[in-house]
C-alpha positions in Angstrom: -15.8 1.2 -5.5 -18.2 -0.1 -2.9 -16.7 -3.5 -3.2 -13.2 -2.2 -2.4 -14.6 -0.2 0.5 -16.3 -3.4 1.8 -13.1 -5.3 1.5 -11.1 -2.6 3.3 -13.7 -2.5 6.0 -13.5 -6.3 6.5 -9.7 -6.2 6.6 -9.9 -3.3 9.1 -12.1 -5.4 11.4 -10.2 -8.6 11.0 -6.5 -7.5 11.2 -6.1 -5.5 14.4 -7.5 -8.3 16.8 -5.3 -10.9 15.1 -2.2 -8.7 15.2 -2.9 -7.9 18.9 -3.1 -11.7 19.7 0.1 -12.4 17.8 2.0 -9.7 19.6 0.6 -10.7 23.0 1.5 -14.3 22.5 5.2 -13.5 22.0 7.6 -12.8 24.9 8.2 -9.2 25.6 11.9 -9.3 24.5 10.7 -10.6 21.1 8.2 -7.8 20.3 10.5 -6.2 17.7 10.9 -9.5 15.9 7.2 -10.1 15.9 6.5 -6.6 14.5 9.1 -7.2 11.7 7.5 -10.5 10.9 4.0 -8.9 10.6 5.4 -6.2 8.4 7.3 -8.6 6.2 4.2 -10.8 5.8 2.1 -7.8 4.7 4.7 -6.7 2.2 5.1 -10.2 0.7 1.3 -10.4 0.3 1.2 -7.0 -1.4 4.1 -8.0 -3.7 2.5 -11.3 -4.7 -0.8 -9.6 -5.3 0.8 -7.0 -7.6 2.7 -9.7 -9.5 -0.5 -11.7 -10.0 -2.4 -8.6 -11.2 0.4 -7.9 -13.7 0.4 -11.5 -14.9 -3.4 -11.4 -15.4 -3.3 -8.2 -17.3 -0.4 -9.4 -19.5 -1.9 -12.9 -20.3 -5.6 -12.0 -20.6 -5.4 -8.8 -22.6 -9.0 -7.7 -23.3 -10.5 -10.4 -21.1 -8.6 -9.5 -18.0 -11.7 -8.4 -16.1 -13.4 -11.8 -16.2 -10.2 -13.7 -15.6 -9.3 -11.5 -12.6 -12.8 -12.1 -11.1 -12.5 -15.8 -11.7 -9.2 -15.9 -9.9 -10.5 -13.8 -7.0 -13.5 -16.2 -6.7 -11.2 -19.2 -6.7 
């Protein structure tokens, strides 16, 4: 649980400044497009993560914990 909290805390510190810089770098008339791009990238990352988690659970069976940790470390 604490590892997930640490990860969420790190993402919370990392993401807002980067998103602010991305939006600030775009012209004002493209702000909607930039916002859509950020949302699409986030959704694609979540989808790929869920698909990889399902793949690990399906392939590894009982050893899914160690395989998932090895993939996360890689």
